[in-house]
PAKEVEX-945187 format. One record per atom (N, C-alpha, C): residue number from 0; chain; atom name; x negated, y negated, z. Coordinates in pm, 1 decimal, always signed. Each point is the difference from the previous one (the first is absolute). Layout:
ATOM/NUM/A/CA/X/Y/Z
...
REM end
This chain:
ATOM/0/A/N/+487.0/+9215.1/-5167.3
ATOM/0/A/CA/+116.9/-58.9/+61.1
ATOM/0/A/C/+110.1/+103.7/-1.8
ATOM/1/A/N/+55.7/+25.2/+114.0
ATOM/1/A/CA/+106.3/+98.5/+11.9
ATOM/1/A/C/+134.1/-72.8/+3.7
ATOM/2/A/N/+83.1/+28.7/-100.0
ATOM/2/A/CA/+132.0/-62.9/-10.7
ATOM/2/A/C/+107.3/+92.3/+55.9
ATOM/3/A/N/-15.8/+130.7/-20.6
ATOM/3/A/CA/+102.9/+96.4/+38.8
ATOM/3/A/C/-61.1/+111.9/+83.1
ATOM/4/A/N/+79.3/+46.9/+96.4
ATOM/4/A/CA/-41.9/+112.8/+83.7
ATOM/4/A/C/+116.8/+96.6/+12.5
ATOM/5/A/N/-28.6/+128.4/-17.5
ATOM/5/A/CA/+102.9/+103.9/+7.9
ATOM/5/A/C/-26.4/+84.4/+123.9
ATOM/6/A/N/+94.1/-3.7/+94.2
ATOM/6/A/CA/-9.6/+80.9/+121.2
ATOM/6/A/C/+136.3/+57.5/+32.3
ATOM/7/A/N/+3.4/+128.4/+32.9
ATOM/7/A/CA/+124.2/+67.8/+39.4
ATOM/7/A/C/+111.7/-20.8/-102.0
ATOM/8/A/N/-33.9/+9.9/-127.3
ATOM/8/A/CA/+96.4/-14.1/-110.2
ATOM/8/A/C/+64.9/-137.7/-5.4
ATOM/9/A/N/-66.8/-100.6/+52.6
ATOM/9/A/CA/+47.3/-138.1/-6.2
ATOM/9/A/C/-111.8/-84.2/-59.8
ATOM/10/A/N/+32.4/-72.0/-106.3
ATOM/10/A/CA/-97.1/-86.5/-66.3
ATOM/10/A/C/+19.2/-141.8/+49.6
ATOM/11/A/N/-105.8/-57.8/+55.2
ATOM/11/A/CA/+2.7/-138.6/+46.3
ATOM/11/A/C/-85.1/-82.6/-95.2
ATOM/12/A/N/+59.3/-106.2/-54.4
ATOM/12/A/CA/-67.7/-86.8/-96.4
ATOM/12/A/C/-4.4/-140.3/+58.4
ATOM/13/A/N/-119.5/-57.6/+5.8
ATOM/13/A/CA/-15.7/-137.1/+48.4
ATOM/13/A/C/-96.3/-71.5/-93.4
ATOM/14/A/N/+48.7/-106.8/-62.7
ATOM/14/A/CA/-82.3/-82.3/-88.9
ATOM/14/A/C/+44.5/-144.6/+16.2
ATOM/15/A/N/-78.7/-78.5/+68.6
ATOM/15/A/CA/+38.0/-139.6/+24.5
ATOM/15/A/C/+124.7/-5.5/+85.6
ATOM/16/A/N/+101.5/-69.1/-49.5
ATOM/16/A/CA/+126.4/-8.6/+73.1
ATOM/16/A/C/+97.0/+110.5/-39.1
ATOM/17/A/N/-38.3/+83.3/-96.2
ATOM/17/A/CA/+85.3/+111.1/-42.6
ATOM/17/A/C/-28.5/+121.9/+86.7
ATOM/18/A/N/+104.8/+54.6/+58.4
ATOM/18/A/CA/-11.9/+122.4/+78.8
ATOM/18/A/C/+118.2/+90.3/-33.5
ATOM/19/A/N/-28.0/+127.3/-19.7
ATOM/19/A/CA/+105.6/+95.9/-31.8
ATOM/19/A/C/-33.4/+132.8/+64.8
ATOM/20/A/N/+104.3/+71.5/+36.4
ATOM/20/A/CA/-14.3/+133.4/+55.6
ATOM/20/A/C/+94.4/+92.2/-77.7
ATOM/21/A/N/-54.8/+107.1/-54.0
ATOM/21/A/CA/+79.9/+95.1/-76.4
ATOM/21/A/C/-20.4/+137.9/+62.2
ATOM/22/A/N/+107.4/+61.0/+43.2
ATOM/22/A/CA/-6.4/+134.0/+58.3
ATOM/22/A/C/+31.5/+103.7/-107.5
ATOM/23/A/N/-62.8/+115.4/+11.4
ATOM/23/A/CA/+20.8/+106.5/-99.1
ATOM/23/A/C/+145.3/+45.2/-1.2
ATOM/24/A/N/+64.8/+6.8/+116.2
ATOM/24/A/CA/+139.6/+45.0/+0.9
ATOM/24/A/C/+94.3/-102.2/-61.6
ATOM/25/A/N/-43.3/-126.4/-11.4
ATOM/25/A/CA/+83.6/-101.4/-65.7
ATOM/25/A/C/+3.0/+17.6/-151.3
ATOM/26/A/N/-110.8/+45.9/-58.1
ATOM/26/A/CA/-4.9/+16.7/-145.3
ATOM/26/A/C/+22.2/+144.3/-43.1
ATOM/27/A/N/+4.1/+91.1/+93.1
ATOM/27/A/CA/+17.9/+141.9/-32.2
ATOM/27/A/C/+126.1/+30.1/-80.8
ATOM/28/A/N/+116.0/-63.0/+28.6
ATOM/28/A/CA/+120.7/+31.3/-78.5
ATOM/28/A/C/-13.4/-29.4/-149.8
ATOM/29/A/N/-93.1/-86.7/-36.9
ATOM/29/A/CA/-17.2/-33.0/-141.4
ATOM/29/A/C/-65.7/+112.5/-78.5
ATOM/30/A/N/-53.0/+101.0/+69.8
ATOM/30/A/CA/-68.1/+109.4/-68.5
ATOM/30/A/C/+73.7/+132.6/+14.9
ATOM/31/A/N/+121.6/-1.0/+54.7
ATOM/31/A/CA/+73.3/+123.7/+23.2
ATOM/31/A/C/+35.0/+72.8/-130.1
ATOM/32/A/N/+31.1/-72.2/-105.7
ATOM/32/A/CA/+36.9/+64.8/-125.9
ATOM/32/A/C/-119.9/+20.1/-91.8
ATOM/33/A/N/-120.1/-30.7/+48.5
ATOM/33/A/CA/-118.6/+11.0/-84.0
ATOM/33/A/C/-93.0/+114.1/+38.3
ATOM/34/A/N/+1.0/+38.4/+126.8
ATOM/34/A/CA/-96.3/+98.0/+46.3
ATOM/34/A/C/+60.3/+87.1/+109.7
ATOM/35/A/N/-56.7/+118.0/+15.4
ATOM/35/A/CA/+45.0/+88.1/+107.8
ATOM/35/A/C/-45.3/-50.2/+136.4
ATOM/36/A/N/-103.5/-81.2/+2.3
ATOM/36/A/CA/-56.6/-49.2/+125.0
ATOM/36/A/C/-3.5/-153.1/+0.4
ATOM/37/A/N/+114.8/-64.6/+19.3
ATOM/37/A/CA/+2.6/-146.5/-3.5
ATOM/37/A/C/-82.3/-63.9/+111.1
ATOM/38/A/N/-17.0/+68.9/+112.4
ATOM/38/A/CA/-80.8/-56.3/+107.9
ATOM/38/A/C/-146.6/-8.7/-41.1
ATOM/39/A/N/-49.9/+101.5/-69.1
ATOM/39/A/CA/-138.2/-3.7/-49.5
ATOM/39/A/C/-17.4/-109.2/-104.6
ATOM/40/A/N/+96.8/-10.9/-88.9
ATOM/40/A/CA/-7.2/-102.7/-104.5
ATOM/40/A/C/+1.0/-139.7/+60.8
ATOM/41/A/N/+84.3/-21.7/+101.8
ATOM/41/A/CA/+5.4/-131.0/+65.6
ATOM/41/A/C/-134.0/-31.5/+66.3
ATOM/42/A/N/-59.0/+97.5/+68.1
ATOM/42/A/CA/-130.3/-22.9/+64.1
ATOM/42/A/C/-108.1/-29.9/-103.4
ATOM/43/A/N/+2.6/+74.9/-111.3
ATOM/43/A/CA/-102.9/-24.1/-101.9
ATOM/43/A/C/+18.9/-135.3/-68.1
ATOM/44/A/N/+124.9/-41.1/-22.5
ATOM/44/A/CA/+24.8/-131.3/-60.4
ATOM/44/A/C/-50.0/-111.3/+92.4
ATOM/45/A/N/+23.7/+13.6/+130.2
ATOM/45/A/CA/-49.2/-100.6/+94.9
ATOM/45/A/C/-152.5/-1.5/+3.9
ATOM/46/A/N/-60.6/+117.9/-4.3
ATOM/46/A/CA/-146.5/+7.2/-0.1
ATOM/46/A/C/-57.5/-65.3/-125.6
ATOM/47/A/N/+63.9/+23.9/-114.3
ATOM/47/A/CA/-48.3/-60.9/-124.6
ATOM/47/A/C/+17.3/-152.1/+2.9
ATOM/48/A/N/+110.3/-47.0/+54.0
ATOM/48/A/CA/+20.3/-145.1/+11.3
ATOM/48/A/C/-106.0/-61.3/+90.2
ATOM/49/A/N/-27.5/+62.5/+113.9
ATOM/49/A/CA/-103.7/-50.8/+90.3
ATOM/49/A/C/-136.4/-1.6/-68.9
ATOM/50/A/N/-28.7/+105.4/-75.5
ATOM/50/A/CA/-128.0/+7.4/-70.2
ATOM/50/A/C/-13.3/-111.3/-103.5
ATOM/51/A/N/+107.1/-24.9/-77.6
ATOM/51/A/CA/-5.4/-106.6/-101.0
ATOM/51/A/C/-19.4/-136.4/+64.6
ATOM/52/A/N/+71.8/-26.5/+108.1
ATOM/52/A/CA/-13.8/-129.8/+67.3
ATOM/52/A/C/-138.8/-16.7/+58.9
ATOM/53/A/N/-53.7/+104.3/+60.4
ATOM/53/A/CA/-133.7/-9.9/+58.5
ATOM/53/A/C/-108.9/-8.8/-106.2
ATOM/54/A/N/+20.5/+63.9/-115.8
ATOM/54/A/CA/-95.5/-14.7/-110.0
ATOM/54/A/C/-1.2/-144.1/-49.6
ATOM/55/A/N/+117.4/-61.0/-6.4
ATOM/55/A/CA/+5.9/-140.1/-39.8
ATOM/55/A/C/-72.2/-86.7/+102.2
ATOM/56/A/N/+20.4/+28.9/+127.8
ATOM/56/A/CA/-69.5/-74.8/+104.8
ATOM/56/A/C/-151.2/+12.4/-12.5
ATOM/57/A/N/-48.6/+121.2/-28.6
ATOM/57/A/CA/-144.2/+20.0/-18.4
ATOM/57/A/C/-50.3/-75.0/-122.4
ATOM/58/A/N/+79.7/-3.1/-105.8
ATOM/58/A/CA/-37.5/-73.7/-121.2
ATOM/58/A/C/-8.9/-149.1/+28.8
ATOM/59/A/N/+93.8/-52.0/+78.3
ATOM/59/A/CA/-2.7/-141.9/+34.9
ATOM/59/A/C/-122.5/-32.1/+83.8
ATOM/60/A/N/-34.9/+86.9/+93.6
ATOM/60/A/CA/-119.9/-21.4/+82.1
ATOM/60/A/C/-124.4/+0.3/-87.8
ATOM/61/A/N/-4.2/+89.8/-97.7
ATOM/61/A/CA/-112.8/+4.7/-93.0
ATOM/61/A/C/-10.8/-131.0/-78.8
ATOM/62/A/N/+115.5/-49.7/-48.6
ATOM/62/A/CA/-1.0/-128.7/-70.2
ATOM/62/A/C/-39.4/-113.0/+93.7
ATOM/63/A/N/+46.8/+7.8/+122.3
ATOM/63/A/CA/-30.0/-100.4/+100.5
ATOM/63/A/C/-150.8/-9.1/+22.3
ATOM/64/A/N/-66.3/+116.1/+5.9
ATOM/64/A/CA/-144.8/+1.6/+20.9
ATOM/64/A/C/-75.5/-56.7/-119.8
ATOM/65/A/N/+53.4/+15.3/-120.1
ATOM/65/A/CA/-65.8/-50.8/-119.9
ATOM/65/A/C/+28.2/-148.0/-22.3
ATOM/66/A/N/+116.4/-47.0/+43.8
ATOM/66/A/CA/+40.2/-138.1/-26.5
ATOM/66/A/C/-67.5/-96.3/+97.3
ATOM/67/A/N/-7.9/-123.8/-42.6
ATOM/67/A/CA/-57.4/-103.7/+86.4
ATOM/67/A/C/+101.3/-50.6/+101.4
ATOM/68/A/N/+125.3/+3.6/-34.9
ATOM/68/A/CA/+103.3/-44.5/+92.4
ATOM/68/A/C/+98.2/+113.0/+25.1
ATOM/69/A/N/+59.2/+2.2/+117.1
ATOM/69/A/CA/+87.3/+112.4/+35.1
ATOM/69/A/C/+130.5/+1.9/-79.8
ATOM/70/A/N/+51.5/+119.2/-18.0
ATOM/70/A/CA/+128.6/+19.2/-65.1
ATOM/70/A/C/+108.0/-18.4/+104.5
ATOM/71/A/N/+101.6/-72.4/-34.9
ATOM/71/A/CA/+101.5/-33.3/+100.0
ATOM/71/A/C/+80.2/+121.7/+43.5
ATOM/72/A/N/+45.8/-4.3/+123.0
ATOM/72/A/CA/+84.3/+106.4/+55.8
ATOM/72/A/C/+134.3/+5.4/-71.7
ATOM/73/A/N/+41.0/-111.9/-59.9
ATOM/73/A/CA/+127.8/-5.0/-70.9
ATOM/73/A/C/+1.6/+94.2/-119.8
ATOM/74/A/N/-113.8/+16.5/-67.9
ATOM/74/A/CA/-8.4/+91.9/-113.4
ATOM/74/A/C/+21.4/+144.4/+45.0
ATOM/75/A/N/-62.2/+36.7/+110.0
ATOM/75/A/CA/+14.3/+135.6/+53.2
ATOM/75/A/C/+143.6/+23.0/+43.8
ATOM/76/A/N/+57.4/-99.5/+65.9
ATOM/76/A/CA/+138.5/+10.6/+45.2
ATOM/76/A/C/+96.0/+13.3/-117.8
ATOM/77/A/N/-20.2/-80.9/-103.4
ATOM/77/A/CA/+87.8/+5.1/-117.6
ATOM/77/A/C/-9.5/+136.3/-68.6
ATOM/78/A/N/-122.7/+52.8/-11.2
ATOM/78/A/CA/-15.9/+131.9/-61.3
ATOM/78/A/C/+70.0/+106.8/+81.9
ATOM/79/A/N/-22.5/+0.9/+130.8
ATOM/79/A/CA/+60.4/+102.9/+85.7
ATOM/79/A/C/+152.2/-7.7/-4.7
ATOM/80/A/N/+53.8/-120.3/+7.5
ATOM/80/A/CA/+145.6/-17.3/-3.7
ATOM/80/A/C/+57.7/+52.4/-131.8
ATOM/81/A/N/-62.9/-37.0/-111.3
ATOM/81/A/CA/+48.2/+40.6/-132.4
ATOM/81/A/C/-15.6/+150.9/-20.7
ATOM/82/A/N/-112.8/+52.8/+43.9
ATOM/82/A/CA/-26.1/+142.4/-20.3
ATOM/82/A/C/+96.8/+86.7/+81.3
ATOM/83/A/N/+28.6/-39.8/+121.8
ATOM/83/A/CA/+96.1/+75.1/+81.6
ATOM/83/A/C/+139.1/-9.5/-62.5
ATOM/84/A/N/+36.1/-117.9/-51.3
ATOM/84/A/CA/+130.1/-16.3/-65.3
ATOM/84/A/C/+10.2/+89.4/-124.1
ATOM/85/A/N/-104.5/+2.2/-83.1
ATOM/85/A/CA/+0.4/+85.2/-119.5
ATOM/85/A/C/+5.8/+148.3/+36.8
ATOM/86/A/N/-71.0/+37.4/+104.0
ATOM/86/A/CA/+0.6/+139.0/+43.2
ATOM/86/A/C/+138.1/+41.8/+47.8
ATOM/87/A/N/+65.8/-85.8/+76.7
ATOM/87/A/CA/+134.8/+32.2/+47.2
ATOM/87/A/C/+98.7/+9.1/-116.6
ATOM/88/A/N/-16.5/-86.6/-98.8
ATOM/88/A/CA/+86.2/+9.1/-118.4
ATOM/88/A/C/-23.1/+130.4/-75.4
ATOM/89/A/N/-124.7/+40.1/-8.9
ATOM/89/A/CA/-33.4/+126.6/-65.5
ATOM/89/A/C/+62.9/+117.3/+75.2
ATOM/90/A/N/-10.6/-0.5/+133.1
ATOM/90/A/CA/+60.6/+106.9/+78.5
ATOM/90/A/C/+151.0/+3.5/-20.0
ATOM/91/A/N/+62.5/-116.9/-4.9
ATOM/91/A/CA/+145.5/-5.2/-19.0
ATOM/91/A/C/+38.8/+53.8/-137.7
ATOM/92/A/N/-75.2/-36.4/-103.6
ATOM/92/A/CA/+29.8/+49.0/-135.0
ATOM/92/A/C/-21.0/+150.7/-8.7
ATOM/93/A/N/-107.1/+50.5/+60.1
ATOM/93/A/CA/-24.7/+143.5/-0.7
ATOM/93/A/C/+106.2/+74.0/+80.5
ATOM/94/A/N/+49.8/-61.2/+106.2
ATOM/94/A/CA/+99.5/+63.3/+84.4
ATOM/94/A/C/+133.2/+21.7/-69.6
ATOM/95/A/N/+26.3/-74.9/-106.1
ATOM/95/A/CA/+124.8/+17.2/-74.5
ATOM/95/A/C/-8.9/+111.8/-103.4
ATOM/96/A/N/-120.2/+49.7/-24.9
ATOM/96/A/CA/-18.4/+108.5/-95.5
ATOM/96/A/C/+7.4/+133.9/+72.9
ATOM/97/A/N/+32.6/+103.9/-73.7
ATOM/97/A/CA/+12.6/+132.6/+59.2
ATOM/97/A/C/-82.6/+100.1/-78.7
ATOM/98/A/N/-45.1/+100.5/+68.3
ATOM/98/A/CA/-70.3/+109.8/-62.4
ATOM/98/A/C/+94.8/+119.9/+2.7
ATOM/99/A/N/+32.8/+58.1/-113.2
ATOM/99/A/CA/+97.9/+108.4/-3.5
ATOM/99/A/C/-50.1/+122.4/+75.3
ATOM/100/A/N/-131.6/+13.8/+10.3
ATOM/100/A/CA/-56.4/+112.2/+74.8
ATOM/100/A/C/+36.1/-11.2/+148.2
ATOM/101/A/N/+12.6/-121.1/+49.3
ATOM/101/A/CA/+33.3/-23.8/+140.0
ATOM/101/A/C/+151.4/+5.4/+20.4
ATOM/102/A/N/+75.3/-68.4/-83.9
ATOM/102/A/CA/+144.8/-9.9/+20.3
ATOM/102/A/C/+75.9/+120.6/-52.7
ATOM/103/A/N/-60.1/+77.2/-87.2
ATOM/103/A/CA/+66.3/+117.8/-56.8
ATOM/103/A/C/+57.5/-31.0/-136.5
ATOM/104/A/N/-0.9/+96.2/-93.1
ATOM/104/A/CA/+44.4/-25.5/-136.3
ATOM/104/A/C/+151.2/-6.5/-16.7
ATOM/105/A/N/+76.9/+61.4/+88.6
ATOM/105/A/CA/+145.6/+3.5/-16.2
ATOM/105/A/C/+59.2/-137.3/+27.3
ATOM/106/A/N/+71.0/-51.7/-96.4
ATOM/106/A/CA/+66.0/-129.7/+15.5
ATOM/106/A/C/-96.7/-116.4/+7.8
ATOM/107/A/N/-118.0/+17.2/-54.7
ATOM/107/A/CA/-99.3/-107.2/+5.6
ATOM/107/A/C/+41.7/-114.1/-92.5
ATOM/108/A/N/+4.7/-121.6/+50.2
ATOM/108/A/CA/+43.3/-114.4/-82.3
ATOM/108/A/C/-111.2/-45.6/-94.9
ATOM/109/A/N/-12.3/+66.7/-111.3
ATOM/109/A/CA/-111.3/-23.1/-91.9
ATOM/109/A/C/+0.0/-142.4/-55.2
ATOM/110/A/N/+111.1/-44.9/-53.4
ATOM/110/A/CA/+4.4/-132.8/-63.1
ATOM/110/A/C/-26.7/-109.5/+102.6
ATOM/111/A/N/+60.4/+9.9/+116.0
ATOM/111/A/CA/-20.3/-101.5/+103.4
ATOM/111/A/C/-145.4/-1.4/+46.2
ATOM/112/A/N/-58.6/+119.0/+15.1
ATOM/112/A/CA/-139.2/+7.0/+43.6
ATOM/112/A/C/-93.9/-54.1/-107.7
ATOM/113/A/N/+28.8/+27.8/-127.2
ATOM/113/A/CA/-83.9/-54.3/-107.2
ATOM/113/A/C/+3.8/-151.9/-0.1
ATOM/114/A/N/+117.1/-57.4/+23.6
ATOM/114/A/CA/+12.5/-145.6/+7.1
ATOM/114/A/C/-82.8/-55.0/+116.1
ATOM/115/A/N/+8.7/+64.1/+115.0
ATOM/115/A/CA/-77.0/-45.0/+116.4
ATOM/115/A/C/-149.0/+14.4/-22.8
ATOM/116/A/N/-40.7/+106.2/-69.6
ATOM/116/A/CA/-141.9/+19.3/-27.4
ATOM/116/A/C/-50.4/-104.9/-100.0
ATOM/117/A/N/+84.2/-36.9/-97.5
ATOM/117/A/CA/-38.2/-106.6/-94.3
ATOM/117/A/C/-19.0/-131.7/+74.7
ATOM/118/A/N/+91.5/-29.2/+92.7
ATOM/118/A/CA/-11.2/-123.5/+78.2
ATOM/118/A/C/-124.6/+4.1/+87.0
ATOM/119/A/N/-27.7/+114.9/+58.9
ATOM/119/A/CA/-118.1/+14.1/+84.6
ATOM/119/A/C/-128.3/-16.0/-80.5
ATOM/120/A/N/+0.0/+46.6/-123.6
ATOM/120/A/CA/-119.3/-6.9/-84.1
ATOM/120/A/C/-7.5/-128.0/-81.5
ATOM/121/A/N/+100.1/-87.1/+10.0
ATOM/121/A/CA/+3.9/-121.3/-82.2
ATOM/121/A/C/-123.3/-87.5/+13.2
ATOM/122/A/N/-57.6/-18.0/+119.5
ATOM/122/A/CA/-120.4/-83.9/+5.6
ATOM/122/A/C/-114.5/+54.0/-83.6
ATOM/123/A/N/-7.0/+131.3/-20.6
ATOM/123/A/CA/-108.4/+54.9/-80.5
ATOM/123/A/C/+23.6/-19.9/-148.5
ATOM/124/A/N/+118.3/-42.0/-37.8
ATOM/124/A/CA/+32.5/-19.3/-140.8
ATOM/124/A/C/-31.9/-141.5/-47.3
ATOM/125/A/N/-74.7/-75.1/+78.8
ATOM/125/A/CA/-33.3/-137.5/-35.0
ATOM/125/A/C/-77.5/-2.6/-131.1
ATOM/126/A/N/+42.4/-87.5/-87.4
ATOM/126/A/CA/-64.7/-10.3/-130.5
ATOM/126/A/C/-71.5/-134.0/-10.1
ATOM/127/A/N/-115.9/+2.6/-63.2
ATOM/127/A/CA/-78.5/-120.7/-20.7
ATOM/127/A/C/-28.2/-12.3/-148.4
ATOM/128/A/N/+43.5/-109.9/-60.9
ATOM/128/A/CA/-24.3/-27.6/-141.4
ATOM/128/A/C/+36.7/+117.3/-90.4
ATOM/129/A/N/+115.0/+59.7/+22.0
ATOM/129/A/CA/+49.5/+104.1/-88.2
ATOM/129/A/C/-57.3/+138.1/+22.7
ATOM/130/A/N/-92.5/+17.6/+94.3
ATOM/130/A/CA/-56.7/+132.0/+27.1
ATOM/130/A/C/-2.4/+26.3/+148.0
ATOM/131/A/N/-48.7/+116.0/+37.3
ATOM/131/A/CA/-8.7/+31.8/+141.9
ATOM/131/A/C/-109.6/-82.3/+64.2
ATOM/132/A/N/+22.5/-39.7/+123.2
ATOM/132/A/CA/-96.5/-81.4/+72.1
ATOM/132/A/C/-121.8/+83.3/+37.7
ATOM/133/A/N/-118.5/-52.7/-31.4
ATOM/133/A/CA/-121.6/+64.0/+48.3
ATOM/133/A/C/-20.1/-44.4/+144.3
ATOM/134/A/N/-84.1/+69.5/+76.1
ATOM/134/A/CA/-19.1/-40.4/+139.0
ATOM/134/A/C/-45.0/-145.2/+15.4
ATOM/135/A/N/-86.5/-48.7/-91.1
ATOM/135/A/CA/-45.9/-137.6/+12.4
ATOM/135/A/C/+109.1/-98.4/-37.8
ATOM/136/A/N/+81.9/+33.6/-100.3
ATOM/136/A/CA/+110.4/-89.1/-37.1
ATOM/136/A/C/+107.8/-1.3/+107.0
ATOM/137/A/N/+25.6/+115.1/+60.4
ATOM/137/A/CA/+105.5/+7.6/+100.9
ATOM/137/A/C/-35.7/-78.8/+124.0
ATOM/138/A/N/-128.2/-15.2/+28.1
ATOM/138/A/CA/-41.4/-69.0/+121.7
ATOM/138/A/C/-56.8/-138.5/-27.0
ATOM/139/A/N/+4.5/-46.0/-125.2
ATOM/139/A/CA/-63.3/-126.9/-33.3
ATOM/139/A/C/+86.9/-121.3/+29.5
ATOM/140/A/N/+129.4/+18.6/+21.7
ATOM/140/A/CA/+84.5/-115.9/+24.4
ATOM/140/A/C/-36.1/-63.3/+134.0
ATOM/141/A/N/+18.7/-131.2/+14.6
ATOM/141/A/CA/-39.7/-68.0/+123.0
ATOM/141/A/C/+67.8/+55.7/+124.6
ATOM/142/A/N/+122.9/+48.2/-12.1
ATOM/142/A/CA/+68.8/+51.7/+117.5
ATOM/142/A/C/-60.4/+132.2/+48.6
ATOM/143/A/N/-72.3/+69.1/-88.4
ATOM/143/A/CA/-58.1/+129.1/+37.7
ATOM/143/A/C/-149.9/-8.8/+27.7
ATOM/144/A/N/-57.0/-116.3/-10.6
ATOM/144/A/CA/-143.8/-13.9/+7.8
ATOM/144/A/C/-57.3/+49.3/+132.3
ATOM/145/A/N/+66.5/-28.1/+110.4
ATOM/145/A/CA/-55.4/+33.3/+130.1
ATOM/145/A/C/+5.4/+148.6/+30.5
ATOM/146/A/N/+90.6/+72.5/-60.2
ATOM/146/A/CA/+18.9/+139.2/+41.4
ATOM/146/A/C/-12.3/+97.3/-116.1
ATOM/147/A/N/-88.7/-27.3/-92.3
ATOM/147/A/CA/-5.5/+81.7/-120.0
ATOM/147/A/C/-42.3/+144.6/+26.4
ATOM/148/A/N/-76.9/+27.4/+104.3
ATOM/148/A/CA/-45.4/+136.1/+23.7
ATOM/148/A/C/+95.4/+82.0/+84.7
ATOM/149/A/N/+95.9/-63.1/+63.4
ATOM/149/A/CA/+76.7/+70.4/+101.7
ATOM/149/A/C/+146.0/+14.0/-35.0
ATOM/150/A/N/+31.6/+22.4/-125.5
ATOM/150/A/CA/+138.6/+23.7/-35.3
ATOM/150/A/C/+38.2/+140.6/+39.6
ATOM/151/A/N/+128.0/+19.0/+11.6
ATOM/151/A/CA/+51.6/+126.1/+48.9
ATOM/151/A/C/-11.7/+108.7/-105.0
ATOM/152/A/N/+106.0/+57.0/-42.2
ATOM/152/A/CA/-9.3/+121.5/-79.8
ATOM/152/A/C/-74.7/-17.9/-131.8
ATOM/153/A/N/-52.5/+107.8/-42.8
ATOM/153/A/CA/-77.3/+7.8/-121.8
ATOM/153/A/C/+52.2/+120.1/-76.5
ATOM/154/A/N/+30.7/-19.5/-126.0
ATOM/154/A/CA/+49.7/+109.1/-82.3
ATOM/154/A/C/-105.4/+33.8/-104.5
ATOM/155/A/N/-39.3/+125.4/-4.8
ATOM/155/A/CA/-100.4/+45.3/-96.5
ATOM/155/A/C/+64.6/+105.6/-88.7
ATOM/156/A/N/-3.6/-23.6/-131.5
ATOM/156/A/CA/+54.7/+94.7/-96.6
ATOM/156/A/C/-115.5/+54.1/-82.5
ATOM/157/A/N/-5.9/+129.5/-12.8
ATOM/157/A/CA/-107.2/+64.6/-73.7
ATOM/157/A/C/+62.4/+82.9/-111.5
ATOM/158/A/N/-34.3/-32.5/-124.4
ATOM/158/A/CA/+48.5/+74.8/-115.3
ATOM/158/A/C/-119.5/+67.8/-66.4
ATOM/159/A/N/+11.1/+129.8/-18.8
ATOM/159/A/CA/-107.0/+76.3/-64.2
ATOM/159/A/C/+55.1/+57.2/-130.0
ATOM/160/A/N/-73.2/-22.4/-108.8
ATOM/160/A/CA/+42.1/+47.6/-130.7
ATOM/160/A/C/-118.1/+70.7/-65.5
ATOM/161/A/N/+25.0/+116.6/-54.2
ATOM/161/A/CA/-106.9/+76.4/-64.4
ATOM/161/A/C/+14.4/-11.3/-150.5
ATOM/162/A/N/-105.0/-43.2/-63.1
ATOM/162/A/CA/-5.1/+1.5/-145.5
ATOM/162/A/C/-75.5/+126.0/-41.7
ATOM/163/A/N/-26.9/+11.4/-129.5
ATOM/163/A/CA/-69.5/+120.8/-45.7
ATOM/163/A/C/-140.4/+12.3/+58.6
ATOM/164/A/N/-69.2/-110.8/+15.5
ATOM/164/A/CA/-139.2/+8.0/+43.4
ATOM/164/A/C/-27.4/-62.4/+136.7
ATOM/165/A/N/+88.0/-86.9/+47.3
ATOM/165/A/CA/-28.6/-69.8/+126.0
ATOM/165/A/C/+124.0/-8.6/+88.5
ATOM/166/A/N/-21.6/-46.8/+119.1
ATOM/166/A/CA/+108.7/-30.9/+93.4
ATOM/166/A/C/+9.1/-151.4/+11.9
ATOM/167/A/N/+121.0/-51.0/-1.4
ATOM/167/A/CA/+20.3/-143.2/+20.3
ATOM/167/A/C/+68.0/-19.0/+135.4
ATOM/168/A/N/-55.4/-88.4/+80.1
ATOM/168/A/CA/+55.5/-27.3/+132.0
ATOM/168/A/C/+37.3/-147.6/+6.5
ATOM/169/A/N/+124.2/-26.2/+38.6
ATOM/169/A/CA/+45.7/-137.9/+15.5
ATOM/169/A/C/+41.6/-18.0/+145.6
ATOM/170/A/N/-60.3/-96.6/+64.6
ATOM/170/A/CA/+31.3/-27.8/+140.0
ATOM/170/A/C/+63.3/-138.1/+6.7
ATOM/171/A/N/+118.1/-8.1/+61.8
ATOM/171/A/CA/+67.3/-128.8/+18.1
ATOM/171/A/C/+18.2/-21.9/+149.4
ATOM/172/A/N/-54.8/-110.9/+47.1
ATOM/172/A/CA/+10.3/-34.2/+141.7
ATOM/172/A/C/+92.1/-120.4/+11.3
ATOM/173/A/N/+100.3/+10.6/+87.1
ATOM/173/A/CA/+93.6/-110.5/+22.0
ATOM/173/A/C/-4.8/-39.7/+145.6
ATOM/174/A/N/-20.0/-127.5/+24.6
ATOM/174/A/CA/+6.0/-52.0/+135.3
ATOM/174/A/C/+139.1/-54.8/+21.9
ATOM/175/A/N/+61.6/+30.9/+112.3
ATOM/175/A/CA/+133.7/-49.4/+32.5
ATOM/175/A/C/-13.1/-130.7/+72.1
ATOM/176/A/N/+61.7/-103.8/-53.7
ATOM/176/A/CA/-7.2/-131.3/+62.5
ATOM/176/A/C/+130.3/-36.5/+62.8
REM end
């Protein structure tokens, strides 16, 4: 099932009664302070969004073939609507952050940018029962059940520590909800 199609830098999304069109030049300004090539970043973000939506559509078709009764179009529509909304919020949060390599080091607003980056990263700081959320805990709530595989950003932290005889590697994966 194809939910999204990307042609001429315009993403068209149709799922049930939900329809949206997102052009690369509409989201390009959100990446001006993040990369030297905001047009490339906008195109890649649209391509990734289309890929995630179409992967979900393929997953639903697979479930549909296994199930005895069809999955309602309302589920697909609700997922697409929510996923596009979350993606746009992510783009807006990222657009408020700056990369000093792009904007230049002179007069760079460090404190303001750190605050914006904390706000942008706040969804990844979700805590479950006093510790960091594991992928299964982060997606186990009923509101996340339908879209557990297709969340947006993923943060991977790798810490390597050398002892006298061995290497210790700690990997922390955070899903942004």
